[in-house]
Structures are given as structure tokens and as C-alpha cells.
C-alpha positions in Angstrom: -1.9 -7.0 25.7 -1.3 -8.7 29.0 -3.1 -11.7 28.1 -1.2 -12.2 24.8 2.3 -11.5 26.7 1.5 -14.2 29.1 0.5 -16.6 26.5 3.4 -16.2 23.8 6.3 -14.1 25.7 6.6 -15.1 29.2 8.6 -12.3 31.2 10.9 -14.9 32.5 12.1 -15.8 29.1 12.4 -12.3 28.1 14.5 -11.0 31.2 17.7 -12.8 29.9 17.8 -11.5 26.5 19.8 -8.6 25.1 18.1 -5.3 25.4 18.3 -4.6 21.7 16.3 -7.8 20.9 14.0 -7.1 23.6 13.3 -3.8 22.0 12.7 -5.3 18.6 10.6 -8.0 19.8 8.6 -5.5 21.6 8.0 -3.4 18.6 6.7 -6.5 16.8 4.4 -7.0 19.4 3.0 -3.5 19.4 2.5 -3.8 15.6 0.8 -7.3 16.2 -1.7 -5.9 18.6 -2.2 -2.7 16.3 -3.4 -5.3 13.7 -5.5 -7.1 16.0 -7.4 -4.1 17.4 -11.1 -3.9 16.9 -12.0 -1.2 14.1 -14.6 1.2 14.4 -17.2 1.0 11.6 -16.8 4.0 9.0 -19.7 6.5 8.9 -22.0 5.6 5.9 -20.1 2.1 5.3 -22.1 -0.4 3.2 -22.8 -3.9 3.5 -22.5 -5.3 -0.3 -23.8 -8.9 -0.9 -22.7 -11.2 -3.7 -24.6 -14.3 -5.1 -23.6 -15.7 -8.5 -27.1 -17.5 -9.0 -29.7 -15.3 -7.1 -29.7 -11.9 -8.7 -31.6 -10.5 -5.6 -29.1 -11.9 -3.1 -32.1 -13.3 -1.1 -33.6 -10.1 -0.9 -30.6 -8.3 0.2 -29.1 -5.2 -1.5 -26.7 -3.8 -3.0 -26.4 -7.3 -4.8 -23.7 -8.3 -7.1 -23.4 -11.3 -9.2 -19.5 -11.6 -8.8 -16.8 -10.9 -6.0 -15.0 -8.7 -8.4 -18.0 -6.5 -9.0 -18.5 -6.3 -5.5 -14.7 -5.4 -4.8 -14.7 -2.5 -7.7 -17.7 -0.9 -6.0 -16.2 -1.1 -2.4 -15.5 2.1 -0.6 -13.7 2.7 2.6 -15.4 1.0 5.6 -17.6 -1.3 3.5 -18.0 -4.9 4.2 -18.5 -7.5 1.1 -20.4 -10.6 2.2 -20.3 -13.6 0.0 -23.2 -16.0 0.1 -22.8 -19.9 -0.2 -21.6 -21.1 -3.7 -18.9 -21.7 -5.9 -17.2 -18.7 -7.6 -14.8 -19.2 -10.5 -13.0 -16.2 -10.5 -9.6 -14.4 -10.4 -10.1 -11.5 -8.0 -8.1 -8.6 -8.0 -8.0 -5.9 -5.3 -6.0 -2.9 -6.3 -6.0 0.6 -5.4 -8.1 0.4 -2.4 -7.9 2.6 0.5 -4.5 4.1 -0.9 -4.7 7.3 1.4 -6.3 5.4 4.3 -4.6 5.8 7.8 -6.9 4.3 10.3 -8.8 1.1 11.0 -12.1 2.7 10.2 -11.4 2.5 6.5 -10.8 -1.2 6.6 -12.6 -3.1 3.7 -13.8 -6.6 4.9 -14.4 -9.2 2.1 -15.8 -12.4 3.9 -17.9 -15.4 3.6 -21.6 -14.5 4.7 -21.8 -15.1 8.6 -25.0 -17.1 8.0 -23.6 -19.4 5.4 -22.3 -22.9 6.5 -18.7 -23.1 7.3 -16.7 -24.1 3.9 -19.8 -23.2 1.6 -18.1 -20.1 0.0 -15.5 -21.6 -2.4 -13.3 -19.4 -4.8 -11.9 -21.4 -7.7 -9.1 -19.8 -9.3 -9.7 -20.1 -13.1 -6.0 -19.5 -14.6 -4.3 -22.7 -14.6 -0.7 -21.6 -15.4 1.7 -20.4 -12.6 2.5 -17.1 -14.0 -0.4 -14.6 -13.0 -2.4 -17.6 -12.1 -3.4 -16.3 -8.7 -6.9 -16.5 -7.0 -6.7 -13.4 -5.2 -4.1 -10.4 -5.7 -3.9 -7.6 -3.4 -1.8 -4.7 -4.6 -1.5 -1.0 -3.8 -4.1 -1.4 -0.9 -4.6 -0.7 2.6 -6.6 -2.1 5.6 -8.2 -5.1 3.6 -9.4 -8.2 5.1 -10.0 -11.5 3.5 -12.2 -13.7 5.8 -13.6 -17.3 5.8 -13.2 -18.3 2.2 -12.1 -21.5 0.7 -9.7 -20.7 -2.0 -8.7 -23.6 -4.1 -7.6 -24.8 -7.8 -5.4 -21.8 -8.8 -2.4 -22.4 -11.0 -0.5 -19.9 -8.9 -0.8 -18.5 -5.4 -4.2 -18.7 -3.5 -3.5 -15.2 -2.4 -0.7 -13.0 -3.7 0.4 -9.9 -1.8 2.0 -7.5 -4.2 5.3 -5.7 -3.5 7.4 -2.6 -3.5 5.8 -1.3 -0.4 2.1 -1.4 -2.2 0.2 -2.9 0.8 -0.6 -2.0 4.4 -2.2 -4.0 7.1 -3.6 -6.8 5.1 -5.2 -9.5 7.0 -6.1 -13.2 6.0 -8.4 -14.6 8.5 -10.0 -18.1 9.0 -9.5 -19.1 5.3 -9.0 -22.6 3.9 -6.2 -22.2 1.1 -5.7 -25.6 -0.6 -4.8 -27.2 -3.5 -3.2 -24.2 -5.4 0.0 -23.9 -7.5 2.1 -27.1 -8.6 5.6 -28.5 -8.6 6.8 -25.4 -10.4 4.8 -22.9 -8.6 4.0 -21.4 -5.1 0.4 -22.2 -4.3 -0.4 -20.7 -0.5 0.4 -17.4 0.3 3.1 -15.2 -1.4 4.4 -12.0 0.1 6.5 -9.6 -1.9 8.6 -6.9 -0.5 6.8 -4.2 1.9 3.4 -5.4 3.0 4.0 -3.9 6.5 1.5 -5.0 9.1 0.4 -8.2 7.5 -1.6 -10.5 9.6 -2.1 -14.1 8.7 -4.2 -15.7 11.5 -6.2 -18.9 11.9 -5.9 -20.3 8.5 -5.7 -23.7 7.2 -2.9 -23.8 4.5 -2.7 -27.2 3.0 -1.7 -29.2 0.0 -0.3 -26.4 -2.1 2.5 -26.6 -4.7 5.9 -25.6 -3.3 5.4 -23.3 -0.1 2.7 -22.8 2.2 3.7 -19.2 2.9 6.7 -17.6 1.1 8.4 -14.3 1.1 9.5 -13.6 -2.4 11.6 -10.3 -2.2 14.7 -9.7 0.0 13.1 -7.7 2.6 9.6 -6.7 4.0 7.2 -7.1 6.9 6.6 -7.0 9.7 4.4 -10.1 9.1 2.4 -11.7 11.9 1.7 -15.4 11.3 -0.4 -16.8 14.2 -2.4 -20.0 14.8 -2.5 -21.3 11.5 -2.3 -25.0 10.4 0.4 -25.3 7.6 0.5 -28.9 6.4 1.4 -31.0 3.5 2.7 -28.5 1.2 5.1 -29.3 -1.5 8.1 -27.3 -0.5 8.4 -25.8 3.0 5.7 -24.8 5.4 7.0 -21.2 5.7 10.0 -19.9 3.5 11.6 -16.7 4.3 13.9 -14.7 2.3 16.9 -12.7 3.8 15.6 -9.9 6.1 11.9 -10.1 5.8 10.6 -9.7 9.5 8.1 -12.3 10.9 6.5 -13.2 14.3 5.3 -16.9 14.0 3.3 -17.7 17.0 1.1 -20.9 17.9 1.3 -22.3 14.5 1.3 -26.0 13.6 3.8 -26.5 10.7 3.7 -30.2 9.8 4.2 -32.7 7.0 5.6 -30.3 4.4 8.3 -31.2 1.8 6.1 -33.7 -0.1 7.6 -32.6 -3.4 10.8 -34.7 -4.3 14.1 -33.0 -4.4 15.7 -30.5 -2.0 16.1 -27.3 -4.0 14.5 -24.5 -2.1 14.1 -26.6 1.0 11.8 -29.2 2.3 11.3 -27.9 5.9 8.8 -26.7 8.3 10.5 -23.3 8.4 13.2 -22.4 6.0 15.3 -19.3 5.8 17.2 -18.5 2.6 21.0 -18.9 3.0 21.9 -15.4 2.2 24.1 -12.5 3.6 22.1 -10.4 6.1 19.7 -13.3 6.9 19.7 -12.6 10.8 18.0 -14.6 13.2 16.6 -11.7 15.2 14.3 -10.8 12.2 12.3 -13.7 13.0 10.6 -14.3 16.4 9.5 -17.9 16.7 7.3 -18.6 19.9 5.2 -21.6 20.7 5.0 -23.3 17.4 4.7 -27.2 16.6 7.0 -27.9 13.8 7.0 -31.6 13.1 7.4 -34.2 10.4 8.8 -32.1 7.7 10.5 -34.3 5.3 14.0 -32.7 5.2 13.9 -31.2 8.7 12.0 -28.8 10.9 13.9 -25.6 11.1 16.5 -24.8 8.6 18.7 -21.8 8.3 19.3 -18.6 10.2 16.3 -18.8 12.3 16.9 -19.3 16.1 17.8 -17.1 18.9 17.8 -16.1 22.5 14.2 -14.5 22.2 12.6 -17.6 20.6 10.8 -20.1 22.8 8.3 -22.6 23.5 8.6 -24.3 20.1 8.4 -28.1 19.9 9.9 -30.6 17.4 10.3 -34.5 17.5 13.8 -34.0 19.1 14.3 -30.6 20.3 17.7 -30.5 18.9 17.4 -27.5 16.5 18.7 -25.0 18.9 17.5 -22.3 21.2 14.0 -22.0 22.0 13.0 -25.6 20.8 12.0 -28.5 22.9 11.2 -32.1 22.2 7.6 -33.5 21.6 8.4 -37.2 21.0 6.0 -38.6 18.4 4.6 -35.4 16.9 6.0 -36.1 13.6 3.2 -38.6 13.2 0.3 -36.5 11.6 -2.2 -38.8 13.0 -1.2 -38.3 16.5 -1.2 -34.4 16.0 -4.5 -34.0 14.3 
């Protein structure tokens, strides 16, 4: 906790902020660290292997021919390890860990750690926008998606269902690229609720409309940390009304590639609506540069924000200048 605090929330920056905002940001950090804590392995947990071409999964068992079959079989604490290959599937994660209350129940769905990086590819098979997700998580708790390349879906790469359905979902080290289209969000969509969402160390690039978008008026807390969010059609991150987010150490660059301006073409865009309070978004140490119609738009910035960089630093509180950062070649 001390290391995180020193890196992202310097004590000198916090000392001058109003007490109410300090308390809110403190709660955000506590929630973030609860999500990041190492989980014990559940007693009797099973490692389930997936290979679409080898019925023996290289001599490992239990073995499944599809990701969905392994997901259907998964119980609290299990790990699903997907071996190298291209999987053309629409994966539904529904009703998992509905009564779980601790990290010990977490279900991890990940690329096999022995597979080359980028070799586990999930192609979304549904090309229309509606119900065109590659992965949808609903009515589930303590689920992690890790190390996958998710591409080709007509809708979202990953869709998190709403109405308070999900708790403590993590997306870690995925490449979510080339999903959606001009009329459809293609990165990560987050509906209402979804408390304790953690989106960390992902590459979210080249998707239709928004890279990450909240789709209902309120929800969260969502922690978005250390992601590269680049070259998406609309905004890098689009936030509706009163969703609560902590955005830390992200590179949000070169978004807004689609023509027009409806819905924004910024790095971080906040819906212009009543109740959209800047205090609900904590923005720390992000690089937000080269987005077509602006870097930060809407009710976002206030005193607790800090360490963020844009080309001019003129956006407001907590933003400094990094001349030339709007050139993607120099950034990457």
C-alpha cells in the first residue's frame, strides 16, 4: 500500500485537498488494493485445460475442446488454461460464484503460461453489433480474464453485464483489438454496477467507437491502471454520469479516428449530464495525448487529480505539459 501511495498519490498532493475528497479517494484506493490482493487457492480447485485441435491437451486433464465447455464446468477456485491456438467462439460467463464472498473462489480464465505471448486468440464469431460480444460476463463474482488476444467481434471484445450483476471482475494483460465498428463499441463495455472491476495492463487498440465505455448512468468502482488505449474510433475512455473510476498510469493516445463528433473524440470523455461530478473520477499519472478532438472533455478534473500529461497541460487541475506527446511515434 505504501509503495502504491508513493507512486500514484503523493502525500504532498493530498494534503491540500478537501477532507471529503480525501476520504473518497482513500476509499477508492482501499477498494483497488482489495482487488489486487493475492488470492489463496481454494481447496480442491481444478486446473482445466483447453485445446481445440488436440483432444488430450498434450496429456493434460481434464481437457476440453472449447473455452465455453471449460467455463461451463468451472467451479469456485478453478483455473482454465487455454493452450495456443485460434478459438472462434462467443464465450458466456454467467452465474459463476454467485454466492462467493472471498478471493479464494476466484475463477481464472487465462492463456496457458507456457504458450508464447499472443498465441491464444479468441475470434468473436458474431458480426452484428447487437449481442456481438466475444466475451460476456454476467451474474458472476470473482472472475479473471488474462493473457488473451480478443479480436474480430462485431460488438464488444468484453462486455460486463449490468444491474449489479458482477463483482470483482478482472481483465489483465489482454490485447483487445479490432472489435466493433462505426456503429458499435468494440473494446470493453461496462454496464451499471460492476463493483470492484479491475482493468490492468491491457492493450486496447483499434476498436470501433470507445476503447472503454460505461453504458449506464452509474456504477463502479472501476480501477483502470497501466493500460495502453490507442487508436479507437471514438474516445479512449468514455464515462457516463456518475460512474466512479480510478484511472492511473494509462497511455490514452490517438483516439477519435472516426469522422464526426457525436459522443466525443477525446482521450477521456465524460457525458455532459446532470450529476456528472468530477470527484467521481480520480485521474493520476496518465499520458493523454494526440486524441483528435481533445484530451480531456467534460466534468473530470478537480483538486485530487495530478501528475497527468497532455501536449499543452492547459486542460485544468492536475495536468502538466509534455510537448510532442501527441506524436505516437515519439511515444511508442
